[in-house]
C-alpha positions, 0 to 999 in steps of 0.5 A: 884219177876221176876223183882228182879231176872232180876235185880240180874242177870243184876248185876252179868252180869255187875260184870262179864263184869267189871272183864273181862274188867279189865283182858283185861286191865291187859293183855294190860299192860303185853304186854306193859312190853314186849315192854319196854323190847325190847325198848333198842334194838329199841333205838339202831337202831334209833326207839326210838320215835316209841317205846315211842309212843307205850309204852304210847298208851299201858299204857293209854289203859291198865289203861283206861280199868282197870279203866273202868272195875273197875267202871263196877264192882262198879256199879253192887255192 
């Protein structure tokens, strides 16, 4: 009986960790939207390459974290 309880707790912990990772990915995507908002000003002063690189990196990181978190939740389910 103790092994069943420990497995249930591990599943709940993994589900909670997956949700936290998903929300971190969402926060990174929101930060990416802020970078996109300020991109026109950066383009005007000649820093378009840096802004495009930062947008791409933040988008990839955000989506990657959201996918990873979703997989953690599915494995726990």
